[in-house]
MARPA-302935 format. One record per atom (N, C-alpha, C, O): x, z, y. Coordinates in steps of 0.1 Angstrom, whole numbers, plus 5000, padded with zeros to 4 digits. Each point is the difference from the previous one (the first is absolute). Layout:
N
XZY;...
This chain:
364
500850004988;499250005012;500950005013;499749935010;501450154990;500950015011;500649875003;500049955011;500549984978;500749885002;499049895004;500349915008;498550104987;499049905004;499650025015;499949895007;500050234998;499750025014;501149965009;499849945011;501550084984;501149965008;500149845001;500349955010;499349994979;500049854999;499049955010;500349905007;498550164993;499049955009;500450025015;499749925008;501050204995;500450035013;501149895004;500049965011;500950014980;501049905003;499449875002;500549925009;498550054983;499349875002;499449985014;500149905006;499450214999;499450005014;501149995010;499849935010;501350134988;501150005010;500649865001;500549975010;499449954980;500649865000;498949905003;500349884997;498550155008;499149905004;499950015016;500550095006;498949805000;499950005014;499050115005;499950035012;499350024979;499050115004;500750135003;499450095005;501949924992;500750125002;500150045015;500250125003;499749785006;500150035014;498750085006;500050045011;499049974980;498950085004;500550155001;499350085006;501849954987;500550135001;500450045014;500150125003;500149785006;500450045014;498850075006;500250065010;498649924985;498950075006;499850144995;499150075004;501849974986;499950144995;500350105010;499550115000;501449865010;500350095011;498850035009;499750115002;499749785003;498850035009;498950064991;499150075006;500849904981;499050064992;500250154999;499050085001;502249974998;500250144999;499750075014;499550115000;500749815011;499650065013;498550005001;499450105006;499949804989;498650005000;499450124992;499050065005;501549964984;499650124991;500250135008;499250095000;502049925007;500350125007;499150025011;499550125002;500149785006;499250025012;498550024996;499350065007;500349894981;498750024995;499850144994;499050075002;502049984990;499950134994;500450115009;499650124999;501349855010;500550105010;500850114994;500449994988;499950125019;500850114995;501449954996;500649925006;499950144983;501349974995;500249864995;501149954999;497749984998;500149864996;500549915011;500549894997;499650165015;500649925011;501549984998;500649925007;500050164984;501449984997;500349914988;501149994995;497849955000;500149924988;501049885003;500849974991;499149975020;500949885003;501550035000;500849944993;499650175014;501550034999;500450044986;501149984996;498050104997;500350044986;500149874991;501050004992;498249915010;500049874993;501349935002;500649954991;499750035022;501249925003;501350074997;500949944994;499250195008;501350074999;500150084987;501150064998;497949954994;500150074988;499549924988;500849984990;498049965010;499549934989;500849874998;500449964989;499849965022;500749884998;501550024996;500449934990;500350165015;501450024995;500050044985;500849964992;498350135004;499950044986;499749884991;500649984990;498449945014;499649884993;501249914999;500249944989;500550035022;501149915000;501150054991;500649924993;499650215007;501150054991;499649974985;500949974992;497950055005;499649984986;500149854997;500549964989;499049955020;500049864997;501449954999;500349914992;500650145017;501449965000;500650034987;500849934994;499050195001;500550054987;499649914988;500849984991;498149955011;499549914989;500549855003;499849914993;501050085018;500549865003;499149915006;500249874999;498650185006;499049915005;500549925012;499649885002;501350185007;500549945012;500749874996;500149915008;500550084981;500949894996;499249884995;500549894998;498250134999;499249894994;499549895009;499749894995;500350145018;499549905009;500950005013;499850085009;501149834991;501049995012;499949875007;500250005012;499449894981;499949875006;498649965002;499250034991;500549915020;498649955003;500149855002;500949955007;498149984987;500049855003;499149985012;499150095003;501049805004;499249975011;498649994996;499649934990;499550145017;498650004997;499349885007;500349975012;498749964981;499349895005;498950055009;499749965011;499550154984;498850055007;500550115009;500350114996;499849865017;500550105010;498850085006;500350115005;498549844996;499050065007;499650144995;499650095007;500649924979;499650134994;501050115005;499550115004;501849864997;501050105004;499850025015;500250115005;499549795003;499850025014;498750085003;500150095008;498949894984;498750085002;500350144997;499550095007;501349944983;500450144998;500750075011;499850125002;500949805007;500650055012;498950025010;500050115007;499249794995;499050015011;499050124999;499650065010;500149974977;499150114998;500550135005;499250105002;502149915000;500550135005;499650035014;500050115005;499649795003;499550025014;498850085000;500050105007;498949864987;498850095000;500350144993;499350105004;501649904986;500250124994;500750105009;499650125001;501549845006;500750095009;499150045011;500050125003;499349795004;499250045011;498850084996;499550085007;500049884981;498850084995;500450154997;499350095003;501849934991;500550134997;500350085013;499850125001;500849815009;500250065013;498850055006;499950115005;499049814994;498750055005;499550124993;499550095006;500649904980;499550114992;500750145003;499450105002;502049894999;500750125003;499850055014;499950125002;499949795008;499750055014;498750075000;499850105007;499249854986;498750074999;500150144994;499250095003;501849934988;500250134993;500850105008;499650115001;501549845005;500950095006;499550075013;500550105004;498549845002;499550075012;499350144996;499750085009;500149944978;499450124996;501150104995;499650114997;501649855002;501150084995;500850065012;500149945011;500550184987;500950065010;501349934999;500449954990;500350055021;501349935001;501050054989;500749924994;499350215004;501050064991;499450034986;500650084992;498349865004;499450024987;500749914990;500649905004;499350134983;500649924990;499349874998;500549904996;498250105008;499249875000;500549905010;500149884997;500350175015;500649915010;501349954995;500249885002;500650204992;501349964996;499949904988;500649904999;498550134992;499849914988;499549875005;500449894995;498750105015;499449885005;501149925007;500149884999;500850195008;501049935007;501049944990;500449885002;500050194988;501049954990;499449884992;500649904998;498150124998;499449894992;499849875008;500449904995;499050115017;499849885008;501349945004;500149885001;500950205003;501349955003;500749924989;500649905003;499250154985;500549934989;499349864997;500649904996;498150105007;499349874999;500449915010;500249884998;500050175014;500449915012;501449944997;500249885004;500750194990;501349954997;500049904988;500749905001;498650144989;500049924987;499149885001;500449894996;498450125009;499149895001;499849955013;499349905002;501350165008;500049955014;501349945003;500149875000;501050205004;501249955003;500649914990;500649895003;499450154984;500649924990;499349874998;500749904999;498050105001;499349874999;500249925013;500149874999;499950195013;500349935012;501449934999;500149895005;500850184989;501449944998;499949874993;500649905004;498650104985;499949884992;499349895008;500449885000;498550155007;499349905008;500849955012;499849885004;501050215002;500749965012;501149904996;500649935009;499850054978;501049904996;499349874997;500749904997;498050095003;499349884996;500249905012;500250035011;499649844984;500249895010;498749975008;500049945011;498850104984;498749985006;499950105012;500250124998;499449825013;499750095012;498950114997;500150115004;498949854989;498950084997;500450124992;499550115002;501549874988;500550114992;500950095008;499950124998;500949835010;500850085009;499250085009;500350125003;498649835002;499050075008;499550124993;499850115005;499849874982;499450114992;501150104997;499750125000;501549844999;501150094998;500250105012;500150124998;499949825014;500150085012;498850095001;500150125005;498749834992;498850085001;500150134991;499650115004;501049874984;500250124991;501150105005;500050114995;500749855015;501050095005;499550095011;500750095005;498049885000;499450085011;500050154996;500550085008;498949964980;499950154997;501450075000;500050125002;501149814996;501350065000;500649995014;501150065002;498349875007;500549985014;501449944999;500950045008;499349874983;501349944997;500049855001;500649934992;498650015017;499849865001;501349935003;500249884997;500750195010;501349935004;500849984987;501049925001;498650144988;500749974987;500249854997;501049954995;497949985008;500049854997;501249935007;500749934993;499550105020;501149945007;501350044994;500949924997;499350225002;501350044996;500449974986;501149964997;497950054994;500349974986;500349854997;501049974994;498149955011;500249854998;501249945007;500749914994;499550145018;501149935008;501250085003;500949965006;499050174988;501250095002;500550044986;501249974997;498050104996;500550064988;500549904990;501050024994;498349875004;500449904990;501249925004;500749954991;499750055022;501249945004;501250105000;501149974997;498650165006;501050105001;500250094989;500850095000;498449904989;500050104989;501450014995;500849914999;499550224997;501350034995;501249985010;501149974996;498650065016;501050005011;499750125009;498950064999;502049975010;499850115009;499049965011;499550095007;500249784994;499049965010;498650024996;499049995008;500850054979;498750024994;499650145001;500650094994;498349955014;499750145001;499450064987;500050124999;499649804992;499450064987;500949984988;499650024989;501749955013;501050014990;500750145001;500850025009;498950074982;500550145000;501549994997;500449934991;500450155017;501450004998;500350094988;499350094997;501949894997;500550084989;500150145005;500650035011;498950064982;500050155003;499150035012;500150115006;499049804998;499150045010;498750074994;499449944992;500350185013;498850064995;498749945004;500049945011;499050064982;498849945003;499450055012;499349925007;500950204997;499350065012;500649955013;499249975009;502150004992;500549945011;499749855000;499849945011;500150004977;499649864999;498649975006;499849905006;499350204991;498749985006;500049985015;499449915005;501450175002;500149995014;500649875005;499549935008;501750044986;500749885004;499249874996;500049915008;499350094981;499349894996;498849975009;499849895004;499450214998;498849995009;500449955014;499449915005;501650165000;500549965014;500649864999;499749925009;501150054981;500749875000;499149894998;500249895006;498750134986;499149894998;499249965012;499749885003;499950235005;499349975012;500849935010;499649905007;501750144995;500949945009;500449864996;500149915008;500050074979;500349874995;498949905002;500249895004;498550164994;498949915002;499949965015;499649895003;500650205006;500049975014;501149905004;499749905007;501550114987;501149915002;499649864994;500349905006;499250104983;499649874993;498949935008;500249885002;498850195003;499049945008;500649945013;499649895005;501250195001;500649965013;500849874998;500049915008;500850084981;500849884997;499149884997;500349895004;498650134988;499249904997;499349945012;499849885001;499850215009;499449955012;501049935009;499749905007;501550154994;501049955009;500449864996;500449915008;499650064978;500349864996;498949905004;500349885001;498650175003;498949915005;499950025015;499049955006;501950125000;500050025015;498750075004;499549975011;500150134981;498950085003;500450145003;500950064992;498650005018;500450145003;499450104990;499049984994;501850125003;499650114991;498750065005;499250054992;500749965021;498750065006;499049895002;499749965011;499850004978;499049895000;499050024989;500250084991;498749855010;498950014990;500449944987;499350024990;501849915010;500649944987;500850104992;500549974989;499650155017;500850114993;499250064989;499050075003;501349914984;499250054989;500150165000;499050064996;502150005008;500150145001;498950065010;499550114997;500349825013;498950045010;498750014993;499250105001;500449804991;498849994993;499950104989;498950064997;502249974996;500050104990;499750145006;499250074994;501449955017;499750135007;498650015004;499450114998;500049785008;498650005004;499050034988;499150085001;501249844988;499150014988;500050144994;499050064997;502250005003;500250134994;499450115009;499550104995;500649885018;499450095010;498550004998;499350105001;500149784998;498549984999;499650074987;498950074999;501949924990;499750064987;499950165002;499150064996;501949995011;500150155002;498950045009;499450114998;500249825012;498950035010;498750004993;499150095002;500749814988;498850004993;499950124990;498950064999;502249984995;500050124992;499650125008;499350094995;501349925017;499850125008;498550015005;499450105000;500049785003;498650005005;499050034989;499150085002;501249874986;499150014989;500250134992;499050074996;502249975002;500350114992;500750125007;500650094993;499449915020;500550115008;501550024999;500749924993;499850185014;501550025000;500550034986;501149964997;498150114995;500550034986;500249874992;501049994993;498249915009;500249874993;501249935005;500749944992;499550075021;501249945006;501350064995;500949934995;499150215005;501250074994;500249964986;501149984996;497950024996;500149964986;500549864998;500949984992;498749925016;500549874999;501449985004;500849934994;499650155016;501450005004;500950064989;501149954998;498550164996;500750064989;500149914988;501049994993;497949945004;500049914989;501049895002;500749954991;499350005022;500949895003;501450054998;500949934995;499450185010;501450065000;500450024985;501149954996;498150114996;500350024986;500249874993;500949994992;498249915010;500249874993;501349935004;500649944992;499850075021;501249955005;501250064992;501049934996;499050205004;501150074993;500149964985;501149994995;497850004999;500049954986;500549864999;500749974991;498949955018;500549865000;501549995002;500749934993;499850155017;501450005002;500850064988;501149974998;498250124995;500650054987;500249894991;501049994993;498049925006;500249884991;501249925005;500849954992;499250025021;501249925005;501350074997;501049944996;499050205004;501250074997;500549984986;501249974998;497950034992;500549994986;500249854997;500749974990;498749945018;500249864997;501449945004;500549904994;500150165016;501249955005;501250095002;501049975006;498850164988;501050105002;501449954997;500349964989;500650065020;501449984997;500549864998;501249984998;498049925002;500349864997;500449935013;499350005010;501949934989;500549935012;500449864997;500549974988;499449945022;500649874998;501449995007;500350075010;500649844985;501349995006;499949915012;499249905001;501650135009;500149915012;501149904998;501150044997;498649845005;501049894997;500949985012;499850065011;501349864987;501049985010;499349935013;500550015011;498449924986;499349935011;499250105009;499549965010;500450174985;499350105008;498650014995;499250095004;500349824987;498750004995;500150084986;501050024994;497850035002;499950084987;499849894989;499449905002;501150144986;499749924989;498549994998;499250095004;500349804989;498549994999;499550114991;500750074993;498049965009;499350104993;499949964985;499649884997;500850214994;500049974986;499250104993;499650105006;500249884981;499250094992;500750144998;499350104997;501949915007;500750134999;499850095012;500550125001;498849835009;499950075013;498750085001;499650045011;499649974978;498850095000;499950064986;500449944990;499150185010;499850074987;498849954993;498949985006;501249994981;498949954991;499450114992;500850094996;497949915002;499450104991;498949934992;499149935006;501050074981;499049944991;499150104993;499449974990;500650155015;499250104994;498549975002;499549995011;499849984978;498949925000;498850045008;499449925007;500350214992;498750055007;500250005015;499149965007;502050084998;500350005014;500049865006;499549985011;501149934982;500049865005;498749935000;499749925009;499450124982;498749944999;499150055012;499349925007;500750214995;499150065010;500549965014;499350025010;502049944991;500549965013;500249855001;500849955008;498449974984;500149865000;501449945000;500449925008;500450134982;501449954997;501050035011;501049945000;498750155009;500950025011;501450054995;501049985006;498950084982;501250064994;501049894995;501250034998;498349865001;500949884996;500649955013;499849885004;500850215004;500449975014;501249905001;500149935010;500750074980;501249915001;499549865000;500549915008;498550054984;499549875000;499249975012;499949885004;499550225002;499249985012;501049965011;499749915008;501550154993;500949975011;500749874996;500649935009;499450024979;500649884997;499249885006;500549915006;498250104992;499149905006;498850085005;499050024993;500950015020;499050095005;498649954999;499050085000;500849794999;498649944999;499550014986;498849964998;501950084992;499650004987;498850104998;500150115004;498849844991;498850084999;500250114989;500849984990;498650145012;500350114992;499949984985;500850064993;498349865003;499749984986;501149914994;500149994987;500849955021;501049914995;501450065001;501049934997;499150195007;501350075002;500650044986;499350034990;502049955009;500750044987;500850135002;500450045011;499950024978;500850124999;501449944997;500349944990;500750095019;501349944999;501050114995;500350105007;500249874981;500850104994;501450025006;500550114999;500049795008;501350005007;499950085013;501150035005;497850014999;499850075013;500450154997;499950044988;500450035022;500150154998;498750064995;498949965006;501150134985;498750044994;499750155003;500950084999;497949955006;499650135002;499850074986;499349934992;501150185006;499950074987;498650044997;499650024988;499650005023;498650044998;499149915009;500549925008;498250094990;499049925008;500050065014;500650105003;498649835005;499950045015;499550145002;500750085008;498249964986;499550145003;501150104996;500250105008;500449894981;501050104996;501249995009;500650115004;499949774999;501149995009;499850065014;500950055006;497949934999;499750065013;500050154999;500650065009;498950004981;500050154998;501450045000;500450105007;500549834985;501450044999;500749995014;500950085003;498849825005;500649985013;499850115009;500750025010;498250064988;499650115009;501050114998;500150105008;500749904981;501150104998;501349925001;500549954990;500150035022;501149915002;501250034991;500549904994;499950225003;501150024991;499849954986;500949954994;497850065001;499749944987;499949855001;500549934991;499150015020;499949865001;501449945000;500349904993;500650165015;501349955001;500750014986;500849914997;499050204996;500650014987;499549904990;500849954992;498050015010;499349904991;500449865004;500449924991;499650055022;500149865004;501449965004;500349884998;500550215008;501349955005;500949944989;500749905003;499350154985;500849934989;499549864997;500749924994;498050055009;499449874998;500249905010;499849884998;500650165014;500349915011;501249924996;501150064996;498949805004;501149924996;501350045008;499950035012;501249974981;501350045005;500349935013;500550065009;499349814991;500349925012;499250055013;500650005011;498250044986;499150045011;500450145005;499950045011;500550044979;500550135004;501249995009;500250085010;500849834986;501149985009;499749955013;500750045010;498349874991;499649955013;499450125009;500150005012;499250094981;499450115008;501150095006;499850065010;501349954983;501150085005;500749945013;500550075008;499449794992;500649945012;499150005012;500449985011;498250054987;499149995011;499950135007;499250025009;
């Protein structure tokens, strides 16, 4: 019976229906907000306890090794629809939680549970899905990606990520490439600040090439600020000051979790600077890869990050796990938890940083 159940589970994991698992995170949040009480902590328990335990068991059975290569899919609309559905899910849960928290005290465990649960939904099914959509070539999909960034107040991510991070990854010019021996807590500050300043610089340069002033209506950063301000004002009017405080805290928490993902994806990896003054091209060795199956499925293959940086426009269902890339020893949830204890993270990860990149870090 046990082997039969495992076989059925494996069968599900290797079908295209497996991406329905990405909805398991908002489902736990929905259960929490419906049942209330300690159930509001179901989402963080699911992500940081149940998923790591499940991944450990599946890895011990070698499940991660069974599906590494993906063939190009002919039917794309199914995979795209799975992404689009996250928009009503994220905003629907936002509305449900806002209706609930106005009855909670600021320092109650219900307020904290609601904050953690919705924040995790915003980062996994909001920012993460926005990341996928913002890389698409269709204007309509990029628009949807930016729209999904509103609850996190991180719309400038589109500019910095597409036109900054992917060009500067694994260099000192990239604000989200964590330095060797850099603790995650200082990285949070430098990454958030660096991404905002980088986005402003990118926008200024893009406008200057068209001989357009930075202080014009063509400045996307201006519109991002207006849209996010309207969002916050609407929250304040409809859900009072408590709703506004809640949404600001949700945005902050989701940003910190997102930057934690950036931290583990690029920690300690550097590109060589050539004699020409330019950096070597981005290769598969310049991002950490993780093929731990449950985490990669619920995050739409984000963990196959080396292949994503190889060709950024590759749709999530077509990403490969690259064995030659540096490998995270654990899945994303477990890795993030370990990173919160810097001394443990350094002990685990520093020996895994390629020697050539460690030597580059000593020179910088």
